[in-house]
Structure formats: structure tokens, C-alpha cells
N, C-alpha and C positions, 0 to 999 in steps of 0.2 A: 557350586552349581556348574554344570557343564555348559559350553558354549551353545551346544545344540539345544539345551533346555532354555537358556537365555534368550535365543532368537525367536522362541515360540511365544514369548510374552509380548504384550503390545508394545512396551517400551523397546524391547530388542528388535521387534520387527520395524519400528519406526527408525531406529538407528542404522539398521542394515539398509533400508530404502533410502534414507537420507545420505548415507555414505556413497551408494551407488549413483544417486541423482547428483551429488556434488561432483563426481567424477565425470558424468556426462555433461554437466554444466560447464566444466573447465574445458571441454573440447569444443563448445559452441562459442567461438570467439566473438561473434557478433552480439549475442545475447549477453555475454559476460562484459563486454565493453559498455553497452547501453545501461547495464544494470550497475556498474561500478563507477564509470566516470561521468556519465551524463548528469546524474544528480548532483555531482560536485562542482559542475561548471554552470549549468543553467541558472540556479538562484541567484549567483552574483551579477550575472548579466541582466536578469530580470530586475534586480534591485536598483540598477542604474536608472530605471524608468521612473523611480519615485524620488521625491525630495521631502524634506522636513516640513515645507509649507503645506504640501498636499495632506500630510498627516496631521496637521494641527487640529487639536480639539478631539482627536480619537483616542488619546492615551496610549498611542503606539509610537515606536521609533523606527528608523530605518533598519536598525539591527534586528528588532523583534520581528519585522515583517520578513527580512532576508532569512532569518533563522527558521521561522514556521514554514515559509515557502520552501526552503531546502529540505526540510523534513517531508513536505508534500511531495516534492520531486523524488525523493527516495521511496516513498510509498508508491507513486505511480510507476516509476521506472525499474527500481530494484525489485519490487514485489509484484505489482499488478502486470505491467507489460512483460516482465521476464516470465512470469508464470503462464501467461497467455501462450507465449511460444513453447514453453515446457509442456503444458497439458496437450497442446495441438500436436507437437512433435511425438510425444509418447503414445497418443492415440493413433496417429498415422503408422508408427512403427509397430503397432499391435502390442506395445509393452503393457498398456493399461489392460487389455483383454487377457494377456497371459497372466498377469498378476491376480486377477479376480478368480483364477482356477485354482489358486492356493488357498492359504489360510488368512490371508490379508482381507480385511473388511474394506468396504468402499471408502469409508472415512479415513482409514489408515493409509490407503494408497494416495489419496489426495493430499493429505497432510504430510506425509513422508516426502512427497515429491516437492512440496512447498518449503520444507524446512530450510534448505540452503539459501534460497532467495529471501526468506524472512530473516535469516541470520545476517545476510549481507545488508539488508535494509535497516536492521537494528544497529549494527556496527556503524553504518553510514550516519544515522541519526546521532549517535554518541560522539562520533568524530566532528560532525558539523556543529553540534552544541558547544563543544570545547573550542573549535576553531573560531565560531562567531563570538564567543565569550572573549577570546583573546585578541581578535583582530578588529572586531566591530564594538567592543566594549559593551556587550549587551548586559552583563552582570548575571548573578544567580537568579533562578527563577523565583518569583514572588509566591507562586502557588504550584509547586512541582506536582501535586497530586492531579491537577488538571492536565498537565503535560503527559503524565503516565496513563491517564484515562484516555487521552486522545490517541496514543499509540496502541492501547489495548483495543480501542474501537476500530482504528484505521487499518491495522495489519489484517485481522480476520476478514474484514470486509473486502479488502483488495485481493485476498486469496479466493474468496468465494465468487467475487465478481469476475476474476480471471477465468474460473471454471465456467462461469455462465457465458462469458464472451466466446469461448470455443464452440458453443452451440451454433453460432452463426457463421462458422467457417468450415471450409472443406479441405484445407490444407494449412501448412504452417505459414505460407506466405499470406494467404487470405486471413488468417488469424490476426496478424499485425494490422491489417486493414480494418478489421472489425474492432480492434482496440482503440483505433483513433478517435471515435466520438467520446469515449470515456476520458481519454487523455485530454482532448481539446476543451471539453466542457469543464473538467476539474482545474485545468490550469487557468482558464478565462473566468469561471464563475464560482469556484469554491474557495477563493482566496489565496491560491498558491502564488500568483503574480501580484494581483491587485486585492487588498483586503476589503472585506465587505463593508467595513467602516466608512470608506471613502466613496462607495456606490450610492446612487440615488435609493431612497427608502424602499420604493416598490420593487426595484430590481434586486436589492439585497434581501427582501422578503422571499422572493422567488428562489434566489441562490442558496438560502438557508436550508432549503429542502433537498439540495443535491447530495448525492451519496458521500462525497469526501468532505463536504462542508463542516459537519459536526466534529470530526477528527481534528481538522486544522483550526477551528474555532477553539477547541480546548487546548491544543498545543500552544497556540498563540497566547491563550489566557494564562498558561502556566508561567510565562515570563512577564506579561503585563499585569497580571493580577486581576484581569477582567476574564470572563463575565461575572455577573452575580450568580449565586448559587441556583437560583430558579432558572436562569438562562443556561447555565451549564447542565442542569438536569434535563432541560428541553433538548439540548444538543445530544446528550447521551441517549435519550429515548429515541430521537430520530435515527441515530446510528444504529441502535439495536434493531429498530424497525427495518432498516435496509438490510442488516445482516440476515434477519429472519426471512425476509422476502427472498434474498439471494440464496439462501440455503434451500428454501422450498423449490426455487427454480432449478438449482443443481439437481436436487433428488427427483424432479419431475422430467427434466429435459437433457441433462447432461449425457453426452454420447460417449460410450467406452471402446468403440471401434469405428474405423473409418467408414465414410459414406461411399459405396461402390456404384 
């Protein structure tokens, strides 16, 4: 099969687009720094705010909280925040508009642009899992399928939410401002810094409905062995509902060219 034929397949088009996006991402030093290094530093700083006494009776340990929080930071900064900048920049540079004139479908354009950030996020999660296991003595996950489900739910959600966020921006700079509410709400309310298990019941009930909470609940449950199957199913349903809602918003309101 010739190269020309390969690049006309969906897989070939995605590979070509992801390769080009990876090159562009490497030239954006600020985005690359926040995507690669910030998630590796913040979780351990946040973990210092907790102690074993505050986690007593929750079935959690400092190591599990730091590990799940670290993966949450990876989803937020390596995937969500980075893609907000990527989508906004490509829109303002008219790259998205030009790509739509070719054979690429809309979903392929957004997916191909997201692949490098998704790969960085996944690699970070693996590195953090190994590091926390060795340094914090977390141990092997008791329910690894929960952790896998959490990542499978969290990554596509962060991708589509990044696309939705660009709707509220007119430039690359304002896109980062538009991303701040999601970052702050997820860090404070979704269990990235403080697990829901130590929050007051009423507050925890509200925070369970936040976009990133189900993914972090499942990731944390992968190592702690919690929650019960019914609670895990509820978290997964909530995550899928957010993904469906975000996909609808992208199809309805996403802008493919700059506002003039």
C-alpha cells in the first residue's frame, strides 16, 4: 500500500495530523511546560496539606490521595488546559478552517489535534503511578479496572470540555482565562486536592456531580478498593452524561474560525 493511500484512511489522517500537532506543540514552550512539569510538582505540594489523622475512617492513605490527585492534575493540565490553548491557537491561525476544506472530518480534526496531549497525559499517569508506588509505598491497585475506567472516562471528557471552553474565548490569551473556572472547581471540588471522603456530606453530594469527580473517584477506588460496584456504576453514568452533554455543546457551538 502506498503512502498516499495510507494517509487517506482515517488512521493515516489521524497519524499525519497528530505528527504535525506534536511538532507545533514542541514549539509552544509555555504550553509544553505547563503540560509536562506542572502535574509532576503540584500533587506532592498539595499532599502536604493532609495528614493521616484527617483521613482516618475513610479507607484512604496519603499515598492514594496524592496518586489520584496527581493523575487529576495530569488530566487538567496535560490534557484539558493544554488543549484549550491548542484549539484556540489553531482556530485563530485559521488552521482548523483550512483543515475542514480537505477530506478530514470534524471529529478527526479535533481528535488528531488532541492525540499528543492525550499521550503526554497517559505517560504522566503511568510515571506517577510508578513513582508513588516506589516513593509513597502505595502498593499495587486493589481494583485496577476502576482506575482504567477512570482514565477512559476522564481523558475524553477533558478533550471535549477543552473544545467547549474555546467557545467562550476570542484569543489564545482569553482561552486560558476561560479555562480557569474548570481548573479551580476541579482542583477544589472534584477530589484533586481534598478527597470527597473528608468533606461534609452535603458538600460532597454536590461535588459528586462535578465533571471530573467521577473519573477521580474511580481512579482513587482503583487503589483503595472502594467504592462499591453500585457507586462505581453511578460515577461512570455521571461521567458518560457529562461527555454526552459536552459533545452536544461542541457540535452545536464550537467555532472553527476566528471571531472578527
